[in-house]
N, C-alpha and C positions, 0 to 999 in steps of 0.2 A: 118288345114292351114291354110299360115302364112300371118297374115296381118301388113303391115304398120302403124306404129305412125303415126299420123299426128304432125304439126309442133306443133300444140298447145297440145300436149301430151307428146310429146317430151321434149316442156319447162317446164311442169309439172314435168314431170320426174328428170327434171335438176333440178328446183327448188326443189323437196324431196331430192333430193341426198346432194343439197347444204346443206340442212336445217341439212339431218341426219348427213354431215359430220364434219358439228358447233358444232351441240349437241353432236357427240361420242367426238369431242374435249375440248367440253366444262366441258363432263363426266366425260373423263377420262383424261384429259390432265391438261384444265387452271384449272380448281375447286381445284385439290389436289395441283397443285402448286402454287396457291394464302392460302390455307390451309396449306402447308408448310413454304410458305414465313411469314404470319401473324403469326405462330408458333416459325419462327428465328427472327423473329421479338420481340415477346414475351420474347423470352430467353436472345436475347441481351439486353434487356430494363431489364431485371432482376441481367443481370451479370454484367452491369452498377450499376445498384441497391446495390446487393454484393459488386461492388467492394468499392463503395461510403461507405457501412458501415463497411466495412473494411477498407478504409482509414481513416474513423473518430477512427475504432478501434484502429490503430499501433498510431493515433498523441494522444490518449486519454495514450495508453499505453507510449509513449517517455514521455508527460508530467508528468505522478505516476512517471517513474523512474526517471526524472529531480527532485522532488519536494525530492521524497526519497533521493536522494544522496541528496539533501539540508537539510534535517531531518538529513541527519547525519551529517552535517554539520552546527551547528550554529555562530552567532558572537564572540564566543567564541573560537572557531574550535572545542569543542566536543566532539565524533565521541564513536560509538557504538563497540568496539572489541570485537573480539573472549571471545566465553567462557572457564569460570576458567582466570580469569584474575585478581585473587586477589592480587598478588603480587604486579603486577603498582597499584594498585588502594590503595594495603596501602602504595606504596610510597610515592603516591600522598600527600593522610592521612598526612602521615608523615608531609611531607613541610607545608599545609596549617595548620594541628594542631599547630605546633612549633608555631604558633604567640597567642596561649592560654597558659592562665598559668600552666593548665594541665586537661587531658582529657582521658575519659575512653572509652571503646569499645568494646560492643559485635556484635557479628554475628549471629541473627537467621539463617533458613534453607531457601536458595537460594530458588526460586519461578520460574515454570514455566507455560507461557501463552504463547503459538504457539510452534516458535521458538527462543525466544526472555525470557531470562533469567534474571531473575532478583532478584541485590542480595543488600538485604537490612544492614548497618551499622547501628544501634542503637547506640546513640553519645551522653556524657552530657560530656561538656568542661567549664571551668570557662573562663574569660578574664577582663582587668581592667576596662571595660566600655562595656556599648551598644555600642559604634562606633567601641570599637575592635573586640565585636561578631559581629557584623553586617559586619564587612570587611570581616572575616572568614567564615559568611556563603555564601556572597557573592563569594566565593573563591572558595568554593563547589560545588556551584552551576553553576562557569566556569567554571568548570573541563573539564580537556582535554576529559575524562572518560565521559559520558553521564551520570547524575543520577537526582534525582527526591527529594526535601526533602519536607519528610511528620513530620507529629507531632510535630510540634517546639512549643518551650515553652523555654520563658524568662523569670529569676526572679532574683531580687537582691539577692546576697551572702547571706545578711547577714538574708535575709527571714522576716524582720520587713513590714509589711503595711505600705507605705504611701511613702517609698524609693525613690526618685529620678534617676531611672535606668539608665540612663544621668553619673551621675555622682562616682556611687559605681559598684563595683564590679558584673559581674551578671553572673551569670549561664545559660548557656542553652542548654534545653534536646529535642534531634531530631532524626528523622530516615534518613540515605541519601539511595536510593534508586538506585544502579547503572545497568547500561540495556547490558547487553553481547550476543551475537549473538552463537547461539549454530545449532549446524546437528540435522536434525527433533530426530533423533536417541536415541539422547545427552539428546536432550528437554522429549521424552515419559522414558526414564529413572530414568529423577530425578524427573518425576511428579510420575513414582511408587513410588520410596525410599521414594516419600515424604507423600502418601497415604499408605503404610507399615508403615509407624514409625508413623503414627498418631492412 
C-alpha cells in the first residue's frame, strides 16, 4: 500500500538529506582538503625554514672562503705555496740571511698536519747587533712564504753575562716553520714515512 508523505515528512526528509550531504561533503572532501592544506602549509613553512638555514650556511661558507683567502695573504703578501717549495724557500732564506755575518741551517723532517705540510728550518745566524738581528727576524716573519718563528734565542756573541746586546754582535737561534699545501695523498705518504722513520 502506497502512502504519500506529508509536507512535514517531506521537509524532514529534505533536511535529513541536506544534513547527510553536508556530513558526507565534510567527511569525504572538506576535512581531507583542510588536512592537505595544513600539510602543505607545514611543508611550505619547513621549506622556508630550510631555505633560511641554507642561505645562512651559504653566507657563512662564503665568509669562511673570504677569511681563508685573507689568511692566505697577510699584509706582507705571504702565501701558502704547494708542497715541496724548498728551492724557493732556500732562495728567500739566502736573500734574507745575506744581512747576517754568517749562518748555519739544518732541515728536520717535514711534518704533515691534515693537508698542510710544515717544513721546519733550524737556523743559527750572527749579526752585528740586536737591531740587525731583529731586522733579519722581521724579514723572516714577513717572507712571501707563510712561516712561523719558534724557539727564538738571542745572546751576545762573546757569551759574557751582562753584555748589552744592542751594542755587541749577537747570535740568534730559531726555527722557521714554513707552511705548504699538499694533496691528501701526499700528506698521508709523508705522515706514514715519518712514522716508519721513527
